[in-house]
N, C-alpha and C positions, 0 to 999 in steps of 0.2 A: 331287967324288964322282960327280955326274951325268955328267960327261964320261967318267969311267972306265967307268961302266955302259954308256954309248953305245958306247965302243970295244969292250968285251967283247961286246956284242950284235952289233955290226957284224962283228967277227972270227968270231964263232960262225956268223952267217949266211953269211959268205964261205966258211968251212970246210965247212958243210953243202952249199952249192951246188957247191963244187969236188969234194966226195966223190960227189955225184950225177953230175956231168958226167963225171968220170973213172971212174965205176962202181967205186969202191973199197968202197963200202957200198951195200946195197940202199936204195931210196928211203925206205921206211918206217923202217928202222933209223936212217938219217941224220937224218930229221926228228925222230924221238923222242929221239935222242941230243942234238940241238941244243936241244930243249925241256928236257931234263934238265939240260944245262949251265947254261941260263938260270935254272932253278929252284934248283939247288945253289949258283950264284953269287949268289943273292938279287937277281937282276935283276927277276924276276917271281915272284909267289907261285904255289903250286900251285892255289889258287882261281882266280887270273887265267888260268892255263893251261887249266883245265877250262872256264872261261867262254868263252874263245876257241874251244876245240874244239866246245863245244855250240852255238855260233852258226853254225858252218859244217860241217854234216854232209857236204855234197857234196865239200868239200876233203878231209876225212878219208877219204871213200870213194875218192878218187883215190889217196891214199897207200896204202891197203890193197889196191888192185887189182894 
């Protein structure tokens, strides 16, 4: 099961990076969509996602710029 979680997380990361590189989605939308996929797939909890965001305000500021 952990391998499946790693595969889903890796594919989500790759998809977000490709969406950003080819400019099919705005950077902010792609990042939040990737996070939502991980939350809905139960790879990470909403609490963990909020904790990661709260630890790096500067990264979030780059997404919103």
